Steps between C-alpha positions, in 0.01 A plus 500: 500500500199652674207286612138581578255257660123539483327290765138390476310316769562395857758558774678181398556644153625824652751308709614293202551815293731632772686167487540524122620860519750410771622208288549724197674775697746246639563385140605847384169646384363835623152606606325746269312785662123504448500744206836396362538284186605143572712247317311210658131501594350224711128444550432281802153371424187410694237262363242482777221626270438554130528873570849433639600332173375798303702736718812289445462527124436875519796558731736301280393688187524837677847436637624374164359808330670728753828306471501360144866392505487339843516128573147409612450229761168347600507299821275387783170322538345556157756313286540235771127426508459515121834403343326413174435869431863608539542514122224761477692755706713620213577824687697290750854398403530278809215310667554326833261369763511488878800266522873546446508879533873470572547441126363845411836684468650226282185489283525874438868477410432202274225686316724804453763274351283286273179703449321165518174497693514308831207313656584337832189375683590202717197310631439474872551147628412311814786530746621841379688691768454865592697708252792660681457876501610777735473877510673753722298804391147581391547834332387813681212330678458513876411130514657205323317201359652162574387200299510188715264266311405412144245276331151380589339156535139619534370515140205732550273451201552855366875531556791449260771574758592136588589457133705820500672438832518125554466323833572631848865581568649683799811707568726342766504681834874567480450684171215703648712604797794603279277704270319674785831590662626653175181702458521620860862602443377717212255685721168322441281481809194322363499166319201364305506122464359394164424182313258351251329302779670645805340283774633191317852612587709216635282202413784372280763567770315378810464864607214745544427861413536579870863387481570753226322776696706418810822507299429844353379646830826386661694758296537776760486807276192380312206673670208365300420175325198487273339202329391501137178344371386194697282204417283487813453132577850447642450766768404262778460620861844355577661690210328826593607464864860445394499796262353723773809444714705710259458867588666604175239323288267759350130449584384513139388182325401469137279189501401404149122441499389504132134442591279525806274220376568134579354369174723730298803408711442133420497565127815706541667205677581720797595307812283662769142599573366839600453372856866396513608834356282684752662309787852577374418871486360490853811320627729757337305791643517350846873433478587829324279784631428769240642283223408570138339219303522556124404274211426435134145438380410368157159568348338333201653155537332248264167394641486774763127557545336813633454322832866397515615852428270639768650251748851615406397865533350437843812315614722793396280732706512266797879456508556877464823483304748785539576485126385279216613447144186431296536350154283326244567140398718475190515177299843340485577231240638189666286527813194293591276805528577606142256241364255518791133549408300813577765758421371843598483805275727799545202719583407275793861492618524879481177552692611262774845662515344842559276368775782317675731801475233720660484262797873471554551876459274545801669227708838656421376841615357340815836341577676832458247660737599242762859629483405857594628592845771235500871580515691266269857458381516602132781426259501788253562418136450802279405863459138523379445876517667818623655398834256206503641151543339161456583192700353182644413376846575147618155392376573664162262792539625780270553820698571856386681741734660844466865563572732788414797265490551189286369199695516235227631162617444597865269319743316762705196508733192660350166576662230429244245781489286443191392223263452518126394227259854411394715617792512658843640837606704556816743716690854414601525468877 
């Protein structure tokens, strides 16, 4: 039987989709090519916003329409966070959450045998352990994602993820080392460490994120180690100094900001102030010269006044982010902010989004300008034009360079000669 997985959402979901595919392949299933009909379709869902939920529903309907006789599986964060709506997803023959993915092959076989709908959404409980999962391959990508942490204890007022993912859980170091070795054996040279709240790694095992970084960097044939999204407040001077000792650690840090206004941050139940964030950025830039600082910024949070938005806009200008994901607040049932007073209109959110995007487009261009004249190691990932290849520097600057031979998956020195809004251009040296 041929299987197709559609993945929505974050790097953690992408990793877990690879785990599910690996599990199914080892159970006798086969992977369907992108345009090939499938006997089993799996939608790995995201539920971070209401727009995410809408996309899940659309994707499930589309895949079922394209493969009307296939077994349809809905899994991931959406059914886990809202198990009460599982009965509404009639297009899905099997609905499972973010636990017990090892049961997926047996669920599919059971459904094929009985044709009885299966709903298996086990609640997260205090004391849950990290779900055992390993991969040895990450498709045709040049880098492999490695999930080392799950869950979140922070309960930001707008966020449903603690309900979808449970409490903080960490992958044991021995398991990390085994998985990294297997990925290295299969030719991967860059590893991206991912988690729901990555800096919380190890708090349940008396370990620290730095321990995981050290373990991955110790694999000789791994040349780069990159960190996924980070909550900033755990990046103390001691942590930054320890991370800086690892030459393989990429100098690119995605520090989730959400707002550049202290009053808004308080209502969001974020655990830092703008002054603390500013200091963390300064410490990173001192420890990692020419590092890229990227972030997420939300506009239109309930109660965000004109003055608060202007403060957030000014802070984004000041920090000079290399890249920023700007998004408007989206109400999520089950969160504190859903019932908060002073909800803003869509027109206000849209206007603020446009203004914030204009600012970060300029700071991104400015960062790319700073790369001009530098010679950087670039790992090339794909062909993006005739004899034109795209790759990424250590600080995750996208670079385009010409070559008459195939240079994908190679790490080569490039002198950067020109900056564009979305990438830089350079010459192989």
